[in-house]
Wavefront OBJ file of the C-alpha trace (Angstrom):
o trace
v -44.234 60.446 62.308
v -46.094 61.571 65.430
v -43.689 59.461 67.452
v -40.740 61.169 65.819
v -42.201 64.590 66.554
v -42.744 63.723 70.197
v -39.091 62.722 70.482
v -37.949 66.059 69.337
v -39.891 68.162 71.718
v -37.239 67.047 73.971
v -34.564 67.079 72.047
v -31.358 68.183 73.590
v -27.323 68.124 74.485
v -24.256 68.630 76.703
v -21.053 67.455 78.776
v -17.608 65.858 79.336
v -14.559 65.731 81.694
v -15.373 63.908 84.838
v -18.739 63.377 83.349
v -21.268 65.248 85.424
v -18.933 68.132 86.353
v -18.009 68.682 82.695
v -21.673 68.520 81.743
v -22.512 71.336 84.118
v -19.518 73.418 83.027
v -20.347 72.996 79.355
v -23.971 73.904 79.949
v -23.119 77.026 81.921
v -20.652 78.233 79.289
v -22.869 77.516 76.279
v -25.703 79.885 75.363
v -26.165 78.751 71.745
v -25.596 75.585 69.706
v -25.757 74.716 66.020
v -25.262 71.201 64.603
v -26.202 68.654 61.966
v -27.584 65.353 63.201
v -28.298 61.776 62.171
v -31.090 60.065 64.123
v -32.193 56.447 64.286
v -35.010 54.827 66.267
v -34.912 51.111 67.076
v -37.302 48.767 68.868
v -36.456 46.534 71.815
v -35.263 43.828 69.402
v -32.775 46.206 67.801
v -34.783 46.543 64.589
v -34.476 49.958 62.961
v -37.835 51.756 62.775
v -36.786 55.203 61.544
v -33.707 56.949 60.190
v -33.538 60.668 59.473
v -31.061 63.523 58.962
v -31.437 67.179 59.809
v -30.124 70.223 61.609
v -30.714 71.830 64.995
v -30.110 75.236 66.518
v -30.808 76.547 69.989
v -30.533 79.782 71.915
v -30.912 79.603 75.661
v -33.197 80.183 77.395
v -36.036 78.175 75.846
v -35.508 78.805 72.132
v -34.703 76.077 69.643
v -35.219 74.942 66.079
v -35.133 71.329 64.856
v -35.381 70.724 61.104
v -35.713 67.294 59.522
v -34.722 67.401 55.864
v -34.248 63.778 54.770
v -36.070 61.519 53.921
v -38.983 63.871 54.686
v -39.385 67.423 55.951
v -40.598 68.453 59.405
v -40.013 71.610 61.395
v -40.098 72.146 65.169
v -39.650 75.627 66.604
v -39.594 76.701 70.254
v -40.014 80.472 70.504
v -39.680 80.780 74.276
v -43.423 80.600 74.950
v -44.770 77.965 72.572
v -43.527 74.978 70.620
v -44.669 74.770 66.988
v -44.569 71.497 65.023
v -45.113 71.834 61.279
v -45.675 68.880 58.972
v -45.656 70.190 55.365
v -46.936 66.890 53.954
v -50.099 67.125 56.084
v -50.058 70.954 56.000
v -50.683 70.767 59.744
v -49.295 72.780 62.645
v -49.460 71.512 66.227
v -48.819 74.086 68.955
v -48.247 73.583 72.681
v -47.242 75.780 75.590
v -43.491 75.584 76.146
v -43.917 74.538 79.776
v -46.134 71.598 78.818
v -44.075 70.576 75.793
v -40.797 70.426 77.656
v -41.639 69.410 81.191
v -38.758 67.358 82.506
v -37.733 66.216 79.038
v -34.253 66.133 77.499
v -34.904 69.518 75.897
v -34.482 70.982 79.347
v -30.855 69.911 79.085
v -30.358 72.116 76.060
v -32.629 75.095 76.131
v -34.021 75.141 79.641
v -32.858 75.936 83.133
v -29.198 75.697 84.105
v -30.344 73.911 87.262
v -30.241 70.475 85.657
v -30.567 68.574 88.896
v -33.961 70.109 89.518
v -35.404 67.886 86.769
v -32.798 65.140 86.354
v -30.699 62.796 88.446
v -27.221 62.976 86.901
v -24.360 60.530 87.201
v -21.306 59.378 85.290
v -21.811 56.334 83.057
v -18.968 54.085 81.936
v -19.482 52.514 78.527
v -17.209 50.527 76.248
v -16.370 53.143 73.621
v -14.231 56.252 73.193
v -16.815 58.711 74.580
v -17.388 60.048 78.087
v -21.005 59.434 79.078
v -23.432 61.018 81.501
v -26.702 59.356 82.482
v -29.656 61.732 83.044
v -32.726 60.153 84.643
v -35.881 62.340 84.596
v -37.381 62.929 88.039
v -40.863 63.397 86.562
v -42.788 61.163 84.175
v -43.911 63.866 81.704
v -41.065 63.359 79.249
v -41.932 59.833 78.138
v -38.268 58.865 78.514
v -36.888 56.639 81.218
v -33.179 57.207 80.582
v -31.093 59.680 78.589
v -27.382 59.117 77.911
v -25.148 61.950 76.659
v -21.784 61.028 75.153
v -18.970 63.560 74.807
v -15.752 63.627 72.867
v -13.558 66.352 74.266
v -15.712 69.412 74.955
v -18.319 68.553 72.338
v -21.500 66.546 72.566
v -21.162 63.650 70.135
v -24.201 61.438 70.818
v -27.458 61.199 72.703
v -29.235 57.953 73.445
v -32.831 58.069 74.697
v -34.728 55.089 76.082
v -38.514 55.374 76.313
v -41.186 53.441 78.170
v -42.167 51.534 74.992
v -38.769 49.890 74.649
v -37.648 52.175 71.817
v -34.106 53.524 71.680
v -33.380 56.786 69.862
v -29.744 57.480 68.983
v -28.815 60.976 67.800
v -25.317 61.579 66.448
v -24.299 65.233 66.225
v -22.018 66.423 63.437
v -20.248 69.751 62.950
v -21.408 70.975 66.357
v -20.702 74.653 67.030
v -20.826 76.209 70.477
v -22.013 79.803 70.848
v -22.492 80.670 67.161
v -24.233 83.937 66.322
v -27.851 83.024 65.537
v -30.532 85.257 64.051
v -33.589 85.915 66.230
v -35.987 85.108 63.373
v -34.809 81.483 63.402
v -36.899 81.000 66.525
v -40.121 82.623 65.374
v -42.861 80.753 63.549
v -45.963 81.851 61.645
v -48.318 79.101 60.426
v -48.455 78.979 56.619
v -51.650 80.215 54.983
v -54.213 77.444 54.807
v -52.462 75.185 57.313
v -54.607 73.345 59.838
v -53.566 74.568 63.325
v -54.351 72.322 66.277
v -53.495 72.538 69.956
v -53.352 75.414 72.393
l 1 2 3 4 5 6 7 8 9 10 11 12 13 14 15 16 17 18 19 20 21 22 23 24 25 26 27 28 29 30 31 32 33 34 35 36 37 38 39 40 41 42 43 44 45 46 47 48 49 50 51 52 53 54 55 56 57 58 59 60 61 62 63 64 65 66 67 68 69 70 71 72 73 74 75 76 77 78 79 80 81 82 83 84 85 86 87 88 89 90 91 92 93 94 95 96 97 98 99 100 101 102 103 104 105 106 107 108 109 110 111 112 113 114 115 116 117 118 119 120 121 122 123 124 125 126 127 128 129 130 131 132 133 134 135 136 137 138 139 140 141 142 143 144 145 146 147 148 149 150 151 152 153 154 155 156 157 158 159 160 161 162 163 164 165 166 167 168 169 170 171 172 173 174 175 176 177 178 179 180 181 182 183 184 185 186 187 188 189 190 191 192 193 194 195 196 197 198 199 200 201
């Protein structure tokens, strides 16, 4: 569960059209995103370790919400200054400074700076399917990910594939993705529930 939470701090999305150029164009023209997602985590032998469904919303700059709703509930909220991770089953909240939680992680692709190449090396990636892929390689080592692939169908992000230093592969398929929806400000605020154990900064 901790592993799954760490993945999400980075969570993310973007691109299409000549690959990198489309990625940049999409990012610059998108200030908000809402989508459903299906996420799986596999080990280096291809064995499935986790499978979960949920929804995500983001408002640039630096605000996002990631809700897992099946098979268990978890909530991750970035309010622009801090990232809050709430596990209802443990009744525990973990909080980190936004700058430390994101670093050069994939979340920077979604909610962070428009200057993607400051934190990532970007290039087109040709793969044998019907998506257009971009490969984003983090310049720093804070993210825990070695490679991030973003696959686009038309102007919409369809999949993300994240490879970490432990040999795990996380595949996130986005469904019903909406660009620039009107999102309420309170979606990105978080108050720890009464009685919850709060740890972190």
